[in-house]
C-alpha positions, 0 to 999 in steps of 0.5 A: 978769735976777736969775739973770744977776746972781747968776751974775755975782756968783758968777763974780766971787767965784770969781775973787777966791778964785782970785786970793787963792789965787794971791797966797798961793801967790806969797807962799809961793813968794817966802818959799821961793825962796832956800834956804840950802845946808843945805837940799840939793836944795830944790825950790819947791812948786806949792801942791798939796794934801796927800794924803788917803792914810792912814798909821798913827800909833803909839797913835793909828791912821790919819791923813792929812797933810790931817788936820793942817790948821792946822799947818805940816808937815815930812813926811819919808819915810824908813826905818831901812834907808836910810843917808842917812835914818839920818844925818838923823834926829837933825837932824829930831828936834832940828828938831821940838823947835826948831819946836814953839812955832812951830806947825810939826811934823815928821812922819816917815813910815817905810817900814819894813814891820815897822812901829812896833816897828822904828822904836821900837827905832831911836828908842831906840838913837839917842836920838830923843825928839821925833818921833812913830812914824809908819808908811807901811808900804805906801808909799801916801803915798810913791806919792801924793807921787810920791817918787823915793827916800828920804829925801824931805821935803815942806813943807806950809803951814798950809792943807795946800799943798805949798810945797817939797820936798827930795829927798835929805839936808839939814842940818835943824837948822842955824840957816840951815835953821831960819830958812828953814823958819820963813820958808817956813811962817810963818803968814799975817799 
């Protein structure tokens, strides 16, 4: 009898946790449901957990997107040889500065095989001052995220769940895009 009661309580607790997760995903989906034109080809996410695939952060070592649990992320996959990527990097730099006090960080994962020196030179030549140098040299994160091409940007909430992505370029630093990102990635109250 006692085992049945414990089993029923455990089942009820698991159901409540699942429903809470579904409710959080629904709230996030609603907040991210009506993107402005500046967001380009935005696609709502399905709440998939951030991958635990490692990448290199210059001066820090290996990290994963999952390591940033508690911080909302705008993960941009790009390369210095990708013309649309080069076009949107200054806007992402300004976006990172704008959102810093909101607990939202832009994490630009470069696919450049030459690594940090090439990205550092690109940042210096283009006045990129607010973004870290992050390298996905072997494309492991891009493959884990099933990225169809560069640039692709994936938005993660503070729990590390994908709330949306943009395949292609977006106007990241427009007031409409900034408001949309803040609404999508706002902390749960």
